[in-house]
ZAMARVEX-377909 format. One record per residue (C-alpha): residue number from 1; residue in one letter; x, y, z. Coordinates in steps of 0.05 Angstrom, whole numbers, padded with zeros to 5 digits, m for minus. Layout:
REM ZAMARVEX-377909
r seq=NUM type=A px=X py=Y pz=Z
...
This chain:
REM ZAMARVEX-377909
r seq=1 type=M px=01659 py=02658 pz=01638
r seq=2 type=S px=01704 py=02636 pz=01696
r seq=3 type=I px=01745 py=02573 pz=01697
r seq=4 type=D px=01701 py=02545 pz=01753
r seq=5 type=Q px=01639 py=02553 pz=01709
r seq=6 type=R px=01673 py=02524 pz=01648
r seq=7 type=V px=01696 py=02463 pz=01687
r seq=8 type=A px=01626 py=02452 pz=01715
r seq=9 type=Q px=01597 py=02457 pz=01644
r seq=10 type=S px=01648 py=02411 pz=01612
r seq=11 type=G px=01620 py=02351 pz=01650
r seq=12 type=N px=01640 py=02288 pz=01613
r seq=13 type=D px=01646 py=02321 pz=01544
r seq=14 type=P px=01715 py=02298 pz=01520
r seq=15 type=E px=01723 py=02356 pz=01471
r seq=16 type=K px=01711 py=02408 pz=01526
r seq=17 type=V px=01758 py=02372 pz=01573
r seq=18 type=D px=01812 py=02369 pz=01519
r seq=19 type=Q px=01802 py=02443 pz=01505
r seq=20 type=L px=01810 py=02460 pz=01579
r seq=21 type=I px=01873 py=02416 pz=01584
r seq=22 type=T px=01903 py=02449 pz=01523
r seq=23 type=E px=01887 py=02519 pz=01548
r seq=24 type=Y px=01916 py=02506 pz=01617
r seq=25 type=M px=01979 py=02469 pz=01596
r seq=26 type=P px=02023 py=02527 pz=01620
r seq=27 type=F px=01990 py=02522 pz=01689
r seq=28 type=I px=02001 py=02446 pz=01690
r seq=29 type=A px=02074 py=02455 pz=01669
r seq=30 type=S px=02084 py=02509 pz=01722
r seq=31 type=C px=02057 py=02464 pz=01777
r seq=32 type=T px=02100 py=02406 pz=01753
r seq=33 type=A px=02163 py=02448 pz=01747
r seq=34 type=R px=02154 py=02476 pz=01816
r seq=35 type=L px=02144 py=02408 pz=01848
r seq=36 type=C px=02201 py=02375 pz=01809
r seq=37 type=G px=02249 py=02433 pz=01815
r seq=38 type=V px=02262 py=02438 pz=01741
r seq=39 type=A px=02253 py=02494 pz=01690
r seq=40 type=D px=02221 py=02453 pz=01634
r seq=41 type=P px=02183 py=02390 pz=01656
r seq=42 type=S px=02153 py=02375 pz=01587
r seq=43 type=D px=02199 py=02316 pz=01574
r seq=44 type=R px=02190 py=02283 pz=01643
r seq=45 type=D px=02143 py=02228 pz=01666
r seq=46 type=E px=02117 py=02275 pz=01719
r seq=47 type=Y px=02087 py=02321 pz=01665
r seq=48 type=S px=02045 py=02264 pz=01638
r seq=49 type=I px=02021 py=02248 pz=01707
r seq=50 type=A px=02004 py=02321 pz=01719
r seq=51 type=L px=01963 py=02323 pz=01655
r seq=52 type=A px=01924 py=02261 pz=01677
r seq=53 type=A px=01915 py=02292 pz=01746
r seq=54 type=F px=01888 py=02356 pz=01715
r seq=55 type=E px=01838 py=02315 pz=01676
r seq=56 type=E px=01819 py=02279 pz=01741
r seq=57 type=A px=01810 py=02347 pz=01774
r seq=58 type=I px=01762 py=02368 pz=01719
r seq=59 type=R px=01721 py=02304 pz=01727
r seq=60 type=T px=01718 py=02307 pz=01803
r seq=61 type=Y px=01712 py=02382 pz=01815
r seq=62 type=H px=01652 py=02410 pz=01854
r seq=63 type=A px=01643 py=02485 pz=01863
r seq=64 type=E px=01634 py=02477 pz=01939
r seq=65 type=K px=01706 py=02452 pz=01943
r seq=66 type=G px=01731 py=02522 pz=01927
r seq=67 type=G px=01767 py=02550 pz=01866
r seq=68 type=F px=01783 py=02501 pz=01811
r seq=69 type=L px=01856 py=02520 pz=01800
r seq=70 type=A px=01873 py=02511 pz=01874
r seq=71 type=F px=01837 py=02444 pz=01873
r seq=72 type=A px=01873 py=02423 pz=01809
r seq=73 type=K px=01941 py=02443 pz=01839
r seq=74 type=H px=01926 py=02400 pz=01900
r seq=75 type=V px=01906 py=02340 pz=01857
r seq=76 type=I px=01969 py=02347 pz=01815
r seq=77 type=R px=02012 py=02350 pz=01878
r seq=78 type=R px=01979 py=02288 pz=01907
r seq=79 type=R px=01987 py=02248 pz=01843
r seq=80 type=L px=02061 py=02267 pz=01836
r seq=81 type=I px=02075 py=02248 pz=01908
r seq=82 type=D px=02039 py=02181 pz=01897
r seq=83 type=Y px=02082 py=02170 pz=01834
r seq=84 type=W px=02147 py=02185 pz=01870
r seq=85 type=R px=02129 py=02139 pz=01927
r seq=86 type=K px=02107 py=02084 pz=01881
r seq=87 type=N px=02171 py=02087 pz=01841
r seq=88 type=N px=02215 py=02103 pz=01901
r seq=89 type=R px=02255 py=02154 pz=01861
r seq=90 type=H px=02302 py=02182 pz=01912
r seq=91 type=N px=02349 py=02213 pz=01863
r seq=92 type=R px=02303 py=02272 pz=01850
r seq=93 type=L px=02325 py=02342 pz=01867
r seq=94 type=T px=02282 py=02374 pz=01920
r seq=95 type=S px=02251 py=02441 pz=01900
r seq=96 type=I px=02264 py=02496 pz=01950
r seq=97 type=E px=02195 py=02523 pz=01933
r seq=98 type=S px=02162 py=02465 pz=01967
r seq=99 type=F px=02192 py=02487 pz=02033
r seq=100 type=R px=02175 py=02561 pz=02024
r seq=101 type=D px=02100 py=02559 pz=02022
r seq=102 type=G px=02094 py=02511 pz=02082
r seq=103 type=K px=02020 py=02500 pz=02068
r seq=104 type=D px=02023 py=02425 pz=02056
r seq=105 type=D px=02055 py=02391 pz=02116
r seq=106 type=F px=02046 py=02323 pz=02083
r seq=107 type=E px=02089 py=02344 pz=02024
r seq=108 type=S px=02141 py=02376 pz=02069
r seq=109 type=D px=02145 py=02313 pz=02111
r seq=110 type=F px=02153 py=02270 pz=02049
r seq=111 type=L px=02209 py=02315 pz=02022
r seq=112 type=N px=02242 py=02318 pz=02091
r seq=113 type=D px=02242 py=02242 pz=02096
r seq=114 type=K px=02271 py=02239 pz=02025
r seq=115 type=A px=02327 py=02288 pz=02044
r seq=116 type=V px=02344 py=02248 pz=02107
r seq=117 type=D px=02345 py=02183 pz=02067
r seq=118 type=D px=02390 py=02215 pz=02014
r seq=119 type=Y px=02438 py=02239 pz=02068
r seq=120 type=R px=02441 py=02170 pz=02100
r seq=121 type=K px=02456 py=02138 pz=02033
r seq=122 type=A px=02511 py=02188 pz=02019
r seq=123 type=R px=02542 py=02176 pz=02088
r seq=124 type=E px=02539 py=02100 pz=02077
r seq=125 type=R px=02574 py=02107 pz=02010
r seq=126 type=E px=02627 py=02151 pz=02042
r seq=127 type=N px=02638 py=02101 pz=02099
r seq=128 type=I px=02645 py=02043 pz=02049
r seq=129 type=R px=02695 py=02083 pz=02009
r seq=130 type=L px=02737 py=02098 pz=02071
r seq=131 type=E px=02734 py=02025 pz=02092
r seq=132 type=I px=02759 py=02002 pz=02024
r seq=133 type=E px=02816 py=02053 pz=02027
r seq=134 type=Q px=02836 py=02028 pz=02096
r seq=135 type=Y px=02833 py=01956 pz=02072
r seq=136 type=A px=02876 py=01973 pz=02012
r seq=137 type=K px=02929 py=02005 pz=02058
r seq=138 type=E px=02931 py=01943 pz=02102
r seq=139 type=L px=02939 py=01899 pz=02040
r seq=140 type=Q px=02996 py=01943 pz=02016
r seq=141 type=A px=03033 py=01931 pz=02082
r seq=142 type=W px=03033 py=01857 pz=02061
r seq=143 type=G px=03054 py=01873 pz=01989
r seq=144 type=I px=02986 py=01857 pz=01960
r seq=145 type=A px=02949 py=01903 pz=01912
r seq=146 type=L px=02873 py=01907 pz=01919
r seq=147 type=E px=02865 py=01896 pz=01844
r seq=148 type=S px=02903 py=01830 pz=01846
r seq=149 type=L px=02856 py=01798 pz=01897
r seq=150 type=S px=02805 py=01777 pz=01845
r seq=151 type=G px=02859 py=01739 pz=01807
r seq=152 type=I px=02889 py=01703 pz=01867
r seq=153 type=S px=02826 py=01688 pz=01909
r seq=154 type=P px=02797 py=01617 pz=01907
r seq=155 type=K px=02744 py=01606 pz=01854
r seq=156 type=H px=02712 py=01542 pz=01878
r seq=157 type=T px=02663 py=01540 pz=01936
r seq=158 type=K px=02700 py=01484 pz=01972
r seq=159 type=S px=02766 py=01522 pz=01967
r seq=160 type=R px=02734 py=01585 pz=01996
r seq=161 type=Q px=02704 py=01545 pz=02053
r seq=162 type=D px=02772 py=01515 pz=02069
r seq=163 type=C px=02803 py=01585 pz=02069
r seq=164 type=R px=02750 py=01609 pz=02118
r seq=165 type=K px=02765 py=01551 pz=02164
r seq=166 type=I px=02840 py=01566 pz=02162
r seq=167 type=I px=02827 py=01639 pz=02178
r seq=168 type=Q px=02785 py=01621 pz=02239
r seq=169 type=I px=02840 py=01578 pz=02269
């Protein structure tokens, strides 16, 4: 009996659904690993989401939609992208595999936007680091160490406001 027929017969029977999920855990892990760019996704949140997405695929599958495994893979991909967007996790590594198949433009656009955002953040951090280094050099010309500023700067709001007024003169 094919997987498509087994899914159609499982209906809302929890035991059959659990059996299908257990049997296809390697498929679910493979889809998750490929999208996350990791070798073993079993200890990641994404794996739990992929399991729930596979169950959703079982519940919502119709034979006229095509093969079940392709449908399940698509549902898993959509749920993971929704999860990443919801949690705004930009520190994920991008899987090179997602760019190779080129079938899902939505996913590629999402990952492209993520890569551009990561690049901008890295450039911003680099610019801040360079600005701090330049500021430290200017302070050294006056004989002041950057580390000593916290100890000699005014603590009270009124004193800080007075210093700002003096600087503006």
